[in-house]
N, C-alpha and C positions, 0 to 999 in steps of 0.2 A: 802947194803939194807937188812933189816930183811926179813926172810921168814915168811909166815903167822903163822906157828906154833910157832914162836919166839915172837909173839906179846903178850903183857900183857893185852891190852884192849880186852874186851869181845865183840864179834860180835853177835848182835841179828838180826835176819831176820825180816823185816818189810813187811807185806802183808796180804791179805785176801782171796787169791785164795787157796782153799783146797789142790789141787795137789801141788802147789808151796810151800805151808807151810810145807807139809809133806816131800817134797823133801829136803827142807832146814833143817828140823828137823833131817834128817838122816846124815847130814854133821857133822863130828866131830868138826869142827871149829866154828860151830854155837852153841852158848851157851844159847840162849833163843830166844823167838819170841814175836813180838808185832803186834797189828793191831789197826785200828781206824774206826769210822763210815764212813768216806769218802772212805777209801779203801774197806770197806764192801759194800758200795753202788755201787762202780765201779765194784765190783765182782758179782753184781746182787743178793746179799743176802737180803732176805726179812724177814726171821724169825731169829731174833738176838739170842734168847735163844737156839734154836735148833742148829744153826751153832756152837755157842761156845761150847755147850755140846758135839757135835759130834767131834770137834777138840780135846777136852779134853779126849776122849776115846783113842786117839792115842798118845797124848803128855801129859805125866804125870810126867816126870823127868827133865824137863827144865822149867824155868820161862816163863810164858805166860801172857801178859797184854791185858785186855779187858777194853773198855772205857764206862763210863756212858754217857747217851745222853739226859738228862733232862737239862732244863735251870733254874730249881728251886732247891735250895740247899736241901730242905727236901726230894724231890723226888730223887735227886742225892744220898743222903744218903741211902734211901731205896734200890735203884738199886745197890749201892756199896756193901751193906750187902749181897744181894742175890748173886751178882757176886762172892764175896769173898768166899761164901759157896760152890762154885763149885769145889774147889780143893786146896790142899796145895800149889801148884805151881802157883796159880793165883794171879796176881797183878791187882789192880783196877786203871785204869787211870782216874784221876780227872783233868779237865781243870783248869788252873790257875785262870781264872775268868769265870763268866757267860757272856752272850751276853750284859749285862748292865754294864760290866766291874767291877762288884762287886767281890772282891777277895775270894778265896776258903779257906783261912787260918783256919777259925773256923771249917769248915767242916773237913778239914784234921786233926785237933786236935782231933775231936770227933772220927774219924775213927781209927786213930792210937791208941787212948786210948782203943779201942775195939780190938786191935791187928790186924786190917786190914792192909795188905801190899798194900801200895798205890804207884802209879806211877803218880806224879804230872807233867802235860804235858803242852806244848805250852808256856814255859817260854822264854822270850827274853830280860830280863834285870837283872843286878846283884841285884837290890832291890828286885825283885821277888824271886831270889835265896835265899837271906838273910831271907826273911819272911817265905819262905817255910821251910828252915832249922830250923828256930825258932819254927815252928809248929810241927815238927816231934818228935817222941819218939826216944831217942838215940839208943835204942836197938831193935826197930822194923824194920825189913828189908823194904826198900823203894827205889824208884828211883826218881830222879829229872831230868826231860827231858828238856834240853835247845836246842831250835831249831836253831842250829848254821848255818845250810844251809840257812834258811830263813833270818837270820841276814846278811849273806853274800850277799843274793839277793838284799839287800838294799844298798850295797856298803860299808858296814862296815866290817872290818876284825874281825871275831869272835874269833880268837885265843887268844888275850889278855883277853877277857871276860871269855873264857873257862878256861884259866889258873887260873884266880882269883876264878872262881866257884869251881875248884878242891880244893883250899885252904878253901873256905867257908864250904864245905861239911865235913871237918875234925871235925866240931862240932857235927856231927851226924854220929857216927862210923858205924852204920848199913845201912846208906844211900849210894847210888852210883849215880854218875853223868852220865847221858846219853847225848852223842853228837847225837842229833836228826836231821833228814832231811839232811843227807850229800848229796853233789852234785856230788862228784867224788871219785874215789878209793883212791886218795891221802889223803882224809880226815881221812881214817882209820889210816894211819901212823902218821898224825898230832895229832889225838886223843891219840894215843899210846905215842907219844913223850912227851906230857904234863901231862901224868898220868891220863887221863880221864878213868873212869872205864868201860864204855860200849859205843858202837856206834850202832845205829840201821841202817840197810842197806837194801835197796830194792834188789829184785832178779836181776834186770838189772845191778846194780853195782856189786853185788856178782859174777856175771858171768865173770867179768873182772879180777877176782883173778888169773886166769890162765896166765895173762899177767905179773904178778909181776916178776921183774927181767929179762924180755925178752930183748934180745939184740936189741938196738935201730936201728942199721944199718939194721938188719933183718926186724924190724917193718916198717922201711922206705921203704924197698923193697916190703914188703907185700902191703903197701898202694899204691905204684906205680902200682903194678900188678892189684890191685882192680880197680883203675881208668882206666887202659888199657882194662881190661876185660869188664867193664861196657860200655865203649865207643864202643867196638866191638859188644857186645850183642845188643846195641841200634841201630847199623847200621849207626852211624853218618858218614856223608860225607861232604867234603868242595870242 
């Protein structure tokens, strides 16, 4: 089994808790960070601009993705231009469609023509990947985020799709494929095996990295001890 430092896939930390983000930023194996409006809402953030700018005072040398939150493409564009102005390391997350299922491709074309680094997000089909790749500028850095974890939630194996997506991105040399919404630590190694460029990982999963390569007999014993201790602590009797 590969050690974490041997992986080619870049690990990005996904979250919106300031302390957690800064803790992950300090980890040498974390190569970038992402967030989204849902995570920010859960973290209790109410001032979007102030939060993003505060984080950017600490994180200046790793890519950091912030998402637009309008449902109107003109307003998305305005927000994207402002967000992009906040730092050289900023990528602007653009949802693959708005809530009316109208695609974002023309907006992406306009943004990359203005050298905005985009992170097109919430993709779940190869057709979406093809259309996004066709909308990108070959030499403008960008990310294409395929939500492999959510695909797996529906019962479909995301691996074949992600392998094909890796090939599709070869048409955009400056673009990188993100394996988004992983559900388990194993997904990091799966992403690495197929040549995926980036995987976004929540802090809960990142904490499991300490288990990589752990002896399974020892892990089995740890589990038995946990069950026993919890039963004793609970005072169970028969």
